C-alpha positions in Angstrom: -38.7 -64.5 124.6 -41.9 -66.5 124.6 -44.8 -67.0 122.2 -47.0 -64.7 124.3 -44.8 -61.7 123.6 -43.6 -62.6 120.1 -42.3 -59.4 118.5 -43.0 -60.4 114.9 -46.8 -60.3 114.7 -47.4 -57.3 112.4 -50.1 -54.9 113.5 -51.3 -51.6 112.0 -49.0 -48.7 112.8 -49.2 -45.0 112.2 -46.9 -42.1 112.5 -47.8 -38.5 113.4 -47.5 -35.7 111.0 -44.0 -34.4 110.8 -42.4 -37.6 112.1 -38.6 -37.7 111.9 -36.5 -40.1 109.9 -32.9 -41.3 109.8 -30.8 -39.8 112.5 -27.3 -38.8 111.5 -25.1 -41.8 112.0 -23.8 -41.6 115.6 -20.2 -42.2 116.5 -21.3 -44.7 119.2 -24.6 -46.4 119.9 -25.7 -48.6 122.8 -28.7 -50.9 122.5 -30.1 -52.2 125.8 -32.3 -55.3 125.7 -34.0 -57.3 128.4 -33.0 -60.6 127.0 -30.6 -62.0 124.4 -32.3 -61.5 121.0 -34.4 -58.4 121.9 -31.9 -56.0 120.4 -31.9 -57.9 117.1 -35.6 -58.2 116.9 -36.4 -54.6 117.5 -33.4 -52.7 116.1 -31.2 -55.1 114.2 -31.6 -53.4 110.8 -30.9 -49.9 112.2 -27.8 -51.1 114.1 -26.5 -52.9 111.1 -26.9 -49.8 108.9 -25.1 -47.6 111.4 -22.3 -50.2 111.9 -21.7 -50.3 108.2 -21.4 -46.5 108.2 -18.7 -46.5 110.9 -20.7 -46.4 114.1 -19.3 -48.3 117.1 -22.3 -50.4 118.0 -22.5 -51.9 121.5 -25.1 -54.2 123.0 -26.1 -54.6 126.6 -28.3 -57.5 127.8 -29.9 -57.1 131.2 -30.8 -60.7 132.0 -29.1 -64.1 131.7 -31.8 -65.6 129.4 -32.1 -68.6 131.7 -35.8 -69.0 131.2 -35.6 -68.8 127.4 -36.6 -72.4 126.7 -39.7 -74.6 126.7 -37.7 -77.6 127.9 -38.2 -77.9 131.7 -35.2 -80.2 131.9 -32.8 -77.9 130.1 -29.4 -77.4 131.8 -29.7 -73.8 133.0 -25.9 -73.2 133.2 -25.4 -74.3 129.6 -28.5 -72.3 128.4 -27.0 -69.1 129.9 -23.7 -69.8 128.3 -25.4 -70.6 125.0 -27.4 -67.4 125.0 -24.3 -65.4 125.6 -22.5 -67.0 122.8 -25.5 -66.4 120.5 -25.7 -62.8 121.4 -22.0 -62.2 120.6 -22.5 -64.0 117.3 -25.6 -61.9 116.6 -23.7 -58.7 117.3 -21.0 -59.8 114.9 -23.6 -60.5 112.2 -24.8 -56.9 112.6 -21.2 -55.8 112.1 -21.0 -54.4 115.6 -17.5 -53.5 116.7 -18.3 -52.3 120.3 -18.8 -54.2 123.5 -21.3 -56.9 124.3 -22.2 -56.5 127.9 -24.2 -58.9 130.1 -25.6 -57.5 133.4 -26.5 -61.0 134.4 -29.8 -60.6 136.2 -32.0 -63.6 136.5 -34.4 -63.9 133.6 -37.9 -63.0 134.6 -36.7 -61.4 137.8 -35.2 -58.1 136.5 -35.8 -55.1 138.8 -35.3 -51.4 138.2 -34.0 -50.3 141.6 -31.0 -48.2 142.5 -28.5 -51.0 142.2 -29.6 -52.0 138.7 -29.7 -48.3 137.8 -26.1 -47.8 139.0 -25.0 -50.8 137.0 -26.4 -49.5 133.7 -25.4 -45.9 134.4 -21.8 -47.2 134.7 -22.1 -49.0 131.3 -23.3 -45.8 129.7 -20.5 -43.7 131.3 -17.9 -46.2 130.2 -19.1 -46.7 126.6 -20.2 -43.0 126.1 -22.9 -43.6 123.4 -24.3 -40.7 121.4 -27.5 -42.7 120.9 -29.1 -45.2 123.3 -31.8 -47.6 122.2 -34.1 -49.7 124.4 -37.6 -50.9 125.3 -40.4 -48.3 125.7 -41.4 -48.9 129.4 -44.7 -47.0 128.9 -46.1 -49.4 126.4 -49.7 -50.2 127.3 -50.7 -53.6 128.6 -47.1 -54.9 128.6 -47.0 -58.3 130.1 -43.4 -59.2 130.5 -41.9 -57.5 133.6 -38.3 -57.7 132.2 -39.2 -55.6 129.1 -40.9 -53.0 131.3 -38.1 -52.8 133.8 -35.4 -52.8 131.2 -37.1 -49.8 129.7 -37.1 -48.0 133.0 -33.5 -48.9 133.6 -32.6 -47.2 130.3 -34.5 -44.0 131.0 -33.4 -43.9 134.7 -29.9 -45.0 133.8 -29.5 -42.1 131.3 -30.5 -39.6 134.0 -28.0 -41.1 136.5 -25.2 -41.3 133.9 -25.6 -37.7 132.8 -25.5 -36.1 136.3 -22.2 -36.2 138.2 -23.7 -36.4 141.6 -25.2 -39.8 140.9 -22.8 -42.7 141.9 -19.6 -40.6 142.1 -17.9 -43.6 143.7 -17.9 -45.3 140.2 -14.8 -43.3 139.3 -16.1 -42.8 135.7 -16.8 -39.4 134.2 -20.5 -38.6 133.8 -21.9 -38.8 130.2 -25.1 -37.4 128.6 -26.2 -39.2 125.4 -27.7 -37.0 122.7 -30.7 -39.1 121.8 -32.8 -42.0 123.0 -34.8 -44.3 120.7 -37.4 -46.5 122.3 -38.7 -49.5 120.4 -42.1 -51.2 120.9 -43.6 -47.8 121.3 -47.4 -47.4 121.2 -46.9 -44.0 119.6 -43.7 -44.1 117.5 -42.6 -40.8 115.9 -39.3 -41.7 114.3 -38.5 -44.1 111.4 -35.2 -45.5 110.4 -35.0 -46.7 106.8 -34.2 -50.4 106.9 -34.2 -51.1 103.2 -31.2 -53.2 102.3 -30.6 -54.4 105.9 -33.0 -57.3 106.2 -30.2 -59.9 105.6 -28.1 -58.6 108.4 -31.0 -58.4 110.8 -32.1 -61.9 109.8 -28.6 -63.3 110.2 -28.4 -61.9 113.7 -31.7 -63.5 114.6 -30.5 -66.8 113.2 -27.6 -66.7 115.6 -30.1 -67.3 118.5 -30.3 -71.0 117.8 -31.6 -71.8 121.3 -34.7 -69.9 120.4 -35.6 -71.7 117.2 -38.2 -74.0 119.0 -39.9 -71.3 121.1 -39.7 -67.8 119.5 -39.2 -69.0 115.9 -41.5 -72.0 116.2 -39.2 -74.3 114.2 -41.3 -77.3 115.2 -44.0 -76.1 112.8 -41.6 -74.3 110.5 -38.5 -76.5 110.2 -36.8 -74.4 107.5 -37.9 -71.2 109.2 -39.5 -69.9 106.0 -42.5 -68.6 108.0 -40.3 -67.0 110.5 -38.3 -65.3 107.8 -41.6 -64.0 106.2 -42.7 -62.6 109.6 -39.4 -60.8 110.0 -39.8 -59.3 106.6 -43.4 -58.4 107.1 -42.7 -56.5 110.3 -40.2 -54.3 108.4 -42.6 -53.9 105.5 -45.6 -52.8 107.6 -43.4 -50.3 109.4 -42.1 -49.1 106.1 -45.6 -48.6 104.7 -46.3 -46.3 107.6 -43.2 -44.3 107.0 -43.4 -44.1 103.2 -40.4 -46.4 102.9 -39.9 -49.9 101.5 -38.9 -51.2 105.0 -38.3 -49.5 108.3 -37.9 -49.8 112.0 -40.0 -47.5 114.2 -39.1 -45.8 117.5 -40.2 -43.1 119.9 -37.5 -40.5 119.8 -36.5 -38.5 122.9 -33.9 -35.9 122.1 -34.1 -33.7 125.2 -31.8 -35.6 127.6 
């Protein structure tokens, strides 16, 4: 995650008439992010809410996070290990009781080909989520290729996971999730009430200590008060659009 694609800059949002709210809490949810911390930025409150209600929340990270620093001399092996530790701690802060899976692709070099699709399809088949969450790959003017490709891996991986003729050599039964929630959508049409879940989301974000200097700008904000305010503002702006105190917004696809 870099300053150029900071997810916490609030921008005006709107929802269409008849937008949906608050899915029934799923038995199992899988959130798929391009990098460590993406899941927590875009869906942390929703996942914490569901986890507290008994949902088995799992997290899948597509890349190794090896470019997530502004220090050109940083030890890459240690950075990767740190980012994995941080993501596990973040999942725990959300109350997630499912798996934390790392696909291990090189940060900045994620592709959305058949090999990657098979890899994610197997994760979906093994974890059998009712709801999958991920990046919206159709967001206009998206700069970061990992976010775009991670989004396509989610959509394409669901299709492959649901149909038994895809990758039958995996030896895992096919699985069709019920719903897909895409974050960062240009045209969101679903709101999850996030009121009361800021603290869990923020705690998960604070677990990503290697990102304090870059994403959270701790050099200019040593006590992270400005960062905290931006996290809160993002939820508030979304909440205003949905007629809620705080919310996280998604594009809902329920015909899978």
